[in-house]
SEDRENTOR-290592 format. One line per 4 residues: their letters; for each residue x, y, z of C-alpha. Coordinates in Angstrom, 2 decimals, padded with zeros to 5 digits. Layout:
% residues N
a = X:Y:Z; ...
This chain:
% residues 478
mkki = 066.37:-058.88:063.63; 064.31:-057.77:066.67; 064.29:-054.16:065.39; 062.94:-055.25:061.94
yalc = 060.16:-057.30:063.59; 059.05:-054.39:065.76; 059.02:-052.09:062.74; 056.78:-054.43:060.76
lsif = 054.41:-054.81:063.71; 054.07:-051.08:063.98; 053.25:-050.68:060.25; 050.56:-053.47:060.53
vlys = 048.88:-051.73:063.51; 048.82:-048.39:061.77; 047.35:-050.01:058.58; 044.64:-051.78:060.61
cskn = 043.66:-048.58:062.32; 043.40:-046.66:059.01; 041.11:-049.38:057.56; 038.61:-048.95:060.49
eptp = 038.29:-045.18:060.11; 034.83:-044.00:058.90; 034.51:-043.18:055.23; 032.05:-040.67:053.78
ddai = 029.76:-043.56:052.70; 029.66:-044.85:056.34; 028.73:-041.47:057.78; 025.67:-041.31:059.98
gpdg = 022.77:-039.61:058.24; 020.22:-037.22:059.70; 017.84:-040.08:060.48; 020.54:-041.91:062.48
vtgs = 021.03:-044.71:059.96; 024.43:-045.28:058.51; 024.89:-045.17:054.75; 026.04:-048.80:054.66
etdp = 022.44:-049.93:055.36; 020.26:-050.38:052.31; 017.43:-047.99:051.50; 014.39:-050.25:050.87
kaal = 012.95:-047.85:048.36; 016.18:-047.86:046.30; 016.34:-051.69:046.31; 012.84:-052.23:044.89
eacf = 012.89:-052.81:041.10; 010.13:-053.89:038.71; 011.26:-055.95:035.79; 010.03:-058.82:033.58
tldk = 010.72:-060.47:030.21; 008.45:-062.06:027.63; 009.33:-065.19:025.66; 008.01:-063.55:022.54
tsal = 007.21:-060.03:021.31; 004.27:-061.18:019.14; 001.90:-064.03:019.50; -001.08:-065.65:017.84
igey = -004.56:-065.67:019.35; -004.61:-068.62:021.81; -000.87:-068.93:021.90; 000.67:-069.00:025.41
iqit = 002.97:-066.12:026.54; 005.41:-066.82:029.29; 006.20:-063.94:031.66; 009.40:-064.21:033.75
scsk = 010.09:-061.72:036.48; 013.51:-060.13:036.94; 012.29:-057.85:039.68; 014.18:-057.25:042.97
gves = 013.11:-056.62:046.57; 009.50:-057.59:045.91; 006.94:-058.59:048.44; 003.92:-058.77:045.99
ylyd = 003.23:-058.75:042.30; 000.28:-057.38:040.29; 000.21:-057.86:036.51; -002.38:-056.10:034.37
fgng = -002.58:-057.71:030.93; -004.43:-054.85:029.21; -007.54:-056.94:028.53; -009.26:-056.63:031.97
ntsv = -007.44:-059.68:033.42; -004.80:-059.56:036.15; -002.51:-061.94:037.99; -000.62:-061.84:041.25
kenp = 001.78:-064.65:040.33; 005.44:-063.96:040.04; 005.87:-065.70:036.64; 002.40:-066.04:035.05
kill = 001.71:-067.87:031.81; -001.09:-066.22:029.84; -002.90:-066.28:026.55; -004.80:-063.44:024.87
evsg = -007.92:-064.33:022.95; -008.36:-061.29:020.71; -005.97:-059.58:018.30; -004.41:-056.22:018.94
dfdi = -001.57:-054.41:020.71; -001.50:-054.97:024.49; 000.52:-053.20:027.23; 001.41:-055.65:030.04
vltv = 001.94:-053.62:033.22; 003.65:-054.97:036.33; 003.28:-053.20:039.73; 005.56:-054.52:042.46
tdke = 005.35:-053.73:046.18; 007.90:-054.24:048.93; 007.46:-054.74:052.73; 007.28:-050.96:053.32
qnte = 004.52:-050.67:050.71; 006.74:-048.84:048.26; 005.77:-049.55:044.65; 007.49:-049.64:041.26
ifsk = 005.94:-050.04:037.80; 007.28:-051.68:034.64; 005.58:-052.41:031.32; 006.13:-054.11:027.94
sitv = 004.00:-054.28:024.78; 003.01:-057.38:022.82; 001.20:-057.70:019.49; -001.38:-060.47:019.20
tapv = -002.66:-061.49:015.76; -005.12:-064.04:014.49; -003.54:-067.18:013.04; -003.46:-067.01:009.22
einy = -005.61:-070.14:009.07; -008.61:-068.20:010.27; -008.73:-066.60:006.78; -008.76:-069.86:004.83
ifpe = -011.32:-072.37:003.70; -010.31:-075.99:004.08; -012.21:-078.28:001.68; -013.01:-081.72:003.02
lgig = -010.93:-084.49:001.53; -011.77:-087.38:003.80; -009.67:-089.28:006.38; -006.51:-090.70:004.87
fsgf = -006.76:-088.79:001.61; -004.28:-086.25:000.25; -005.02:-083.43:-002.19; -002.35:-081.94:-004.34
plet = -003.05:-078.70:-006.31; -001.71:-078.84:-009.88; -003.15:-075.68:-011.48; -005.63:-072.85:-010.73
gitp = -007.42:-070.66:-013.19; -010.56:-068.89:-014.42; -013.12:-070.51:-016.69; -014.54:-068.64:-019.72
dski = -017.61:-067.90:-017.64; -015.48:-066.37:-014.83; -015.58:-069.20:-012.32; -012.55:-070.38:-010.30
yyln = -011.33:-073.87:-011.13; -008.38:-076.01:-010.08; -006.90:-079.30:-011.12; -006.42:-081.60:-008.19
lied = -004.62:-084.87:-007.55; -006.43:-086.88:-004.80; -004.60:-089.86:-003.41; -005.87:-092.48:-000.97
qvsi = -003.01:-093.10:001.39; -004.61:-095.77:003.64; -006.65:-097.97:001.28; -006.97:-099.08:-002.30
ggsk = -008.58:-095.96:-003.68; -005.50:-095.08:-005.73; -004.57:-091.71:-007.13; -006.99:-089.78:-009.34
fyye = -007.14:-086.43:-011.15; -010.13:-084.20:-010.64; -011.34:-080.97:-012.15; -012.77:-078.79:-009.34
elne = -014.97:-075.73:-009.88; -015.96:-073.19:-007.24; -019.11:-071.09:-007.04; -019.35:-067.68:-005.40
nydv = -019.55:-069.27:-001.96; -016.48:-071.47:-002.66; -018.60:-074.57:-002.77; -016.97:-077.15:-005.01
tsqy = -018.25:-079.26:-007.90; -015.92:-082.14:-008.85; -015.39:-083.98:-012.09; -013.26:-087.13:-012.23
imdk = -010.76:-087.01:-015.10; -008.64:-090.13:-014.96; -006.32:-092.22:-012.81; -002.77:-090.95:-012.29
qfnt = 000.04:-092.40:-014.35; 003.60:-092.11:-013.04; 004.52:-088.85:-011.33; 002.76:-085.54:-011.69
qsaf = 003.48:-082.10:-010.23; 001.73:-079.86:-012.80; -001.13:-079.75:-015.28; -003.14:-077.32:-017.44
infl = -006.47:-077.06:-019.21; -007.40:-075.21:-022.40; -011.09:-074.31:-022.84; -011.41:-074.48:-026.64
vngn = -013.79:-072.27:-028.63; -015.87:-075.25:-029.67; -016.61:-075.98:-026.00; -014.22:-078.86:-025.63
rnlh = -011.78:-079.10:-022.77; -008.17:-080.08:-023.53; -006.21:-081.21:-020.49; -002.50:-082.07:-020.05
fsrt = -000.84:-083.74:-017.06; 002.84:-084.19:-016.56; 003.82:-087.88:-016.68; 007.38:-088.60:-015.54
ladf = 009.70:-091.06:-013.93; 013.35:-090.53:-013.02; 014.28:-091.27:-016.66; 010.91:-090.91:-018.35
ygth = 009.77:-087.52:-019.85; 006.20:-087.78:-021.01; 002.76:-086.25:-020.85; -000.84:-087.34:-020.84
eitf = -003.28:-085.35:-023.04; -007.03:-085.94:-022.84; -009.98:-084.07:-024.40; -013.61:-083.92:-023.26
nngw = -016.61:-082.13:-024.67; -018.47:-079.51:-022.63; -020.54:-082.27:-021.01; -017.41:-084.09:-019.89
dfin = -017.86:-086.90:-022.41; -014.54:-088.40:-023.51; -013.36:-087.51:-026.99; -009.78:-088.68:-027.22
glns = -006.58:-089.14:-025.27; -002.85:-089.53:-025.92; -000.03:-090.90:-023.78; 003.34:-089.69:-024.95
stkh = 006.72:-090.97:-023.82; 008.70:-088.52:-026.01; 006.85:-085.23:-025.49; 006.01:-083.04:-022.55
nygy = 003.73:-079.96:-022.78; 003.87:-077.35:-020.00; 001.23:-074.85:-021.19; 000.01:-072.60:-024.00
ildg = -000.56:-068.96:-024.94; -003.01:-067.39:-027.34; -001.71:-066.28:-030.76; -004.53:-064.64:-032.60
adfl = -007.06:-067.35:-033.39; -004.43:-070.04:-032.75; -002.72:-071.49:-029.68; 001.00:-071.95:-029.07
yygt = 001.66:-075.03:-026.96; 005.21:-075.25:-025.61; 007.42:-077.83:-023.90; 009.92:-080.41:-025.03
eked = 009.98:-083.19:-027.68; 012.48:-085.89:-028.36; 014.04:-085.97:-031.88; 017.19:-087.86:-032.91
alyk = 017.86:-089.02:-029.29; 017.79:-085.40:-028.03; 015.03:-083.53:-026.26; 014.51:-080.15:-027.96
tvie = 012.40:-077.14:-027.15; 009.10:-077.39:-028.96; 006.36:-074.94:-029.89; 003.24:-076.40:-031.47
rrna = 000.85:-074.17:-033.35; -002.69:-075.44:-032.91; -005.91:-074.16:-034.40; -008.98:-073.01:-032.44
ngdt = -010.15:-076.67:-032.12; -006.79:-077.75:-030.66; -005.41:-079.52:-033.76; -001.65:-079.14:-034.38
feif = -000.59:-077.92:-037.80; 002.89:-076.50:-037.34; 005.86:-077.51:-035.07; 008.98:-075.51:-034.21
lnvf = 011.97:-077.40:-032.71; 015.22:-075.87:-031.40; 018.41:-077.01:-029.79; 020.96:-074.93:-027.93
gdtd = 024.30:-076.62:-028.25; 024.53:-080.39:-027.84; 022.38:-080.58:-024.69; 018.75:-081.47:-024.13
amig = 016.38:-078.51:-023.68; 012.81:-077.62:-022.66; 010.44:-074.66:-022.39; 008.40:-074.36:-019.20
dmia = 006.70:-070.99:-019.81; 006.30:-068.52:-022.69; 004.98:-064.96:-023.11; 004.30:-062.56:-025.93
vtng = 006.32:-059.30:-026.02; 006.30:-056.29:-028.30; 008.62:-057.77:-030.98; 007.90:-061.49:-030.62
yvaf = 008.03:-063.95:-027.80; 010.21:-064.90:-024.86; 010.37:-068.43:-023.37; 011.85:-069.73:-020.12
ggvf = 013.07:-073.24:-019.55; 016.32:-075.11:-019.15; 019.16:-077.01:-020.80; 020.48:-080.28:-019.35
tknv = 021.97:-083.65:-020.19; 019.66:-086.69:-019.93; 021.53:-089.83:-018.98; 020.63:-093.49:-019.22
tspq = 022.06:-094.21:-015.76; 021.76:-092.42:-012.43; 021.80:-089.46:-012.09; 019.39:-089.24:-014.99
vtgy = 019.80:-085.47:-015.31; 023.06:-083.52:-015.00; 024.27:-080.04:-015.81; 020.85:-078.36:-015.55
kpll = 020.94:-074.59:-016.27; 017.97:-072.11:-016.69; 017.41:-071.00:-020.28; 015.83:-067.81:-021.66
vffd = 015.00:-067.78:-025.39; 014.00:-064.83:-027.55; 011.84:-065.55:-030.62; 010.80:-063.20:-033.40
taln = 007.18:-062.94:-034.62; 007.75:-065.91:-036.94; 008.92:-068.09:-033.99; 012.53:-068.12:-035.08
assh = 014.92:-068.31:-032.12; 016.89:-065.05:-032.52; 018.98:-065.25:-029.34; 019.21:-067.05:-026.03
vife = 020.80:-066.83:-022.58; 021.97:-069.73:-020.36; 022.29:-068.72:-016.74; 025.62:-070.26:-015.78
nsvl = 025.51:-069.01:-012.15; 022.47:-071.10:-011.28; 022.71:-073.49:-008.32; 020.21:-075.89:-009.95
dski = 022.88:-078.09:-011.48; 023.46:-079.43:-007.99; 019.77:-079.65:-007.16; 018.24:-081.38:-010.22
ssin = 019.11:-084.96:-010.83; 015.93:-086.58:-012.25; 013.25:-085.92:-014.86; 010.83:-085.91:-011.90
dlng = 012.49:-082.63:-010.89; 011.37:-081.07:-014.15; 007.67:-081.87:-013.97; 006.56:-078.87:-011.93
ayhl = 005.56:-075.26:-012.65; 007.61:-072.71:-014.56; 006.82:-068.98:-014.50; 008.02:-066.10:-016.68
eels = 006.74:-062.50:-016.36; 007.75:-059.26:-018.03; 007.86:-056.57:-015.35; 006.87:-052.89:-015.60
ngnf = 010.44:-051.69:-016.04; 011.15:-054.18:-018.81; 012.93:-056.71:-016.60; 011.99:-060.38:-016.64
alya = 011.19:-062.50:-013.57; 011.89:-066.21:-014.01; 010.90:-068.74:-011.29; 011.09:-072.49:-011.20
ngel = 012.54:-075.28:-009.08; 012.94:-072.92:-006.08; 015.16:-070.47:-007.92; 014.21:-066.90:-008.76
ivan = 016.08:-064.97:-011.44; 015.50:-061.36:-012.39; 017.09:-060.38:-015.70; 017.06:-057.19:-017.74
vsgv = 015.45:-056.78:-021.18; 018.38:-058.46:-022.86; 018.41:-061.40:-020.45; 021.40:-060.26:-018.43
eitt = 021.10:-061.52:-014.87; 020.42:-058.86:-012.19; 019.68:-061.02:-009.17; 019.26:-064.66:-008.36
tyfe = 017.93:-066.27:-005.26; 017.48:-069.94:-004.32; 014.86:-070.95:-001.68; 015.80:-074.10:000.13
etan = 013.23:-076.85:000.69; 010.83:-075.31:-001.82; 008.84:-077.73:-003.97; 008.84:-077.43:-007.75
nqal = 005.21:-076.28:-008.15; 005.20:-072.70:-006.92; 003.48:-069.48:-008.07; 004.58:-066.15:-009.48
fsld = 002.20:-063.27:-009.97; 003.13:-059.91:-011.54; 001.87:-056.58:-010.21; 002.29:-053.12:-011.72
nafi = 005.75:-052.46:-010.28; 006.38:-055.64:-008.21; 005.67:-059.35:-008.13; 004.80:-062.04:-005.62
istn = 006.13:-065.62:-005.40; 005.29:-068.53:-003.21; 008.05:-070.46:-001.41; 007.97:-073.15:001.32
nylr = 005.72:-071.66:004.08; 006.19:-068.05:002.86; 004.76:-065.64:000.32; 007.32:-063.06:-000.76
kfda = 006.93:-059.72:-002.53; 009.70:-058.20:-004.61; 010.21:-054.89:-006.46; 010.82:-054.89:-010.22
ngnq = 014.61:-055.19:-009.65; 014.37:-058.32:-007.59; 014.68:-056.85:-004.10; 012.46:-058.50:-001.47
ikel = 010.22:-055.91:000.17; 007.83:-058.08:002.22; 007.16:-061.65:003.37; 004.19:-063.41:004.89
kyng = 004.30:-066.78:006.64; 001.18:-068.29:005.11; 001.96:-071.90:006.15; 001.52:-073.57:002.76
nymp = 003.99:-075.81:000.96; 002.56:-076.13:-002.57; 000.94:-073.36:-004.65; 001.08:-073.67:-008.48
eiie = -000.72:-070.43:-009.34; -002.05:-067.10:-008.04; -005.01:-065.69:-009.95; -006.74:-062.33:-009.83
tnnq = -010.48:-062.39:-009.37; -013.04:-060.12:-007.74; -010.35:-057.52:-006.99; -008.31:-059.96:-004.95
lffv = -005.49:-062.45:-005.45; -006.80:-065.98:-004.96; -004.93:-069.26:-004.52; -005.40:-072.90:-003.85
agyd = -002.52:-074.26:-001.76; -001.44:-077.53:-000.21; 000.21:-078.07:003.12; 002.00:-081.02:004.69
tmed = 000.36:-082.57:007.68; 000.06:-085.90:009.55; -002.91:-087.95:010.55; -002.54:-091.21:012.51
einl = 001.19:-091.19:011.69; 000.45:-090.98:007.98; 001.99:-088.11:005.97; -000.71:-086.27:003.98
vklf = -001.13:-083.13:001.90; -004.35:-081.20:002.61; -005.75:-078.13:000.70; -006.89:-074.71:001.56
ygam = -008.30:-071.75:-000.37; -006.87:-068.29:000.41; -007.00:-064.71:-000.83; -005.00:-061.48:-000.30
dndm = -004.68:-057.99:-001.63; -001.74:-056.70:-003.70; 000.26:-055.96:-000.52; -000.15:-059.53:000.75
nlin = -002.72:-058.70:003.45; -004.80:-061.85:003.83; -008.55:-061.53:003.14; -010.93:-063.63:005.27
ln = -012.93:-065.92:002.96; -015.24:-067.15:005.78
C-alpha cells in the first residue's frame, strides 16, 4: 500500500509541473509583455443596434451600444447633429436615407468606427386633406364618383355621437381646391354601408341607400331635381339595389328582390328618366341570391353577387357563397359559377353583412377580379377560380380599381396592388379603414376614406381625401 501511495504522489507532482510550463501563447514578446495580457487595441470594438431600420419623420429612434472597451462615444447622425451618449434616443425631422456613424475611443486613444443606415419617410398623413366634421361627429364614406361636369362628389353619412343630432346622409361636392359644398339628403334609416347616385339626362338625381337590419333587406330610393328639390321617394322592404350600368339609352339597375318568399337576383331596365319598364329575376337552386356588381362584356354581361339562405331566426344568413353569373345580350342567364371554396360562409351571418360594396372588373388578360366582404377572388374567363384571398378585419365597404395589367384594392389599413393573375406585387400602409371607391381624375387615383379614431373616449370615424399614382405612390394634396 505504501508503494502505491508513493507512485500516485510522484505522478501528481509530475502533472503539476507540466501544467506550469510556458506555452507558446504565454511566451514573452519583444516588448517584454506576455501574450496572456490583453492588447488594448484588439479589445476595442465599435457596435450598436437600432430599434428600427426605417422611421417616420418625428418618430423616435433608440440606439443601443454593443461596443466593448470604450472610454468615449461620438455618434454622427448624418444630419449635422451629434451625441456623446452611450445609448442616445434621437428623432430625424426630414425624410431621406441617413448613415449613423459611431466612433469609439479607448483609454489609449485608439479608435474604431461602426455605421448603420436608416430610412426616414414622411408620415402618409402629410399627403392627405382632413375635412372638418366637428367634435363628436363621425363621417362614413358610402360612395365616391365624378359628376357629369367632372367634379368629384361623395355620399357621406354624418353621425352625431355625443348629442341628439342623429345620423344624416349628405351629398358632398369638391371644387378644384378640395373645398366642399354639402347638400343634406335625408335622415338615416336602419343600417347603411353603401349608396349610389345616378345623374339622369333630365337633370334629376336618383339616389339609393342600403337599408338593412339583421333580418331586413331593403333600400331607400329618393329623387331630386337639379336644384335639390324633392321629387319622390320609396322605402322598400323587399328590394335592395346595389348600382347600375349604362345600356345604350337605358340603365340597368341590379340587386335583389323578394318573390314567393325567396330573394332573387334582379335586373331592372330603366329609361333615361329613371322609370322601370322591364324586370329580370333569376334563381340559382333553392337558395336566396343577389347581384352586387355588374359589367358589360363583349358577348353580354357578367354579374357578381352571392347565394345564401335567409332564416327567420339567428343566424339570419347561412351558407353564403360568392356567385358569378354570365348573361347574354338579352339578359338571359346563360351560366353561373358558385365559389364553394369561399370562407365567407363562416363570416356572414346577417343581412347587415351584405349591405356594403361589391366590385367586379374584367382584367387585361381576360380574367375577372371579384371583391366583397374582405374576400378577393380572381377567376378566368369562364369563371374558374385562380386565386382567392381573405383579408381579416376588413370592413365590407372597400374599393377595387382596375389598371391596364393590374388592379388595386383597399383593405383594413392597407392598399394592395395585384397583377392580372391575382399575385400581390405591392402594398402601402395608408392607415384607412373604409374606402368604398377609387376614381381616376386629373391623371391620378383619388379616394375618400374613413379611419377609426377616438376623442374623449368616444369611438369615431373621421374622413380624409387622398390621391396616388398607378404604382400607389401617394400624391400630396396640400
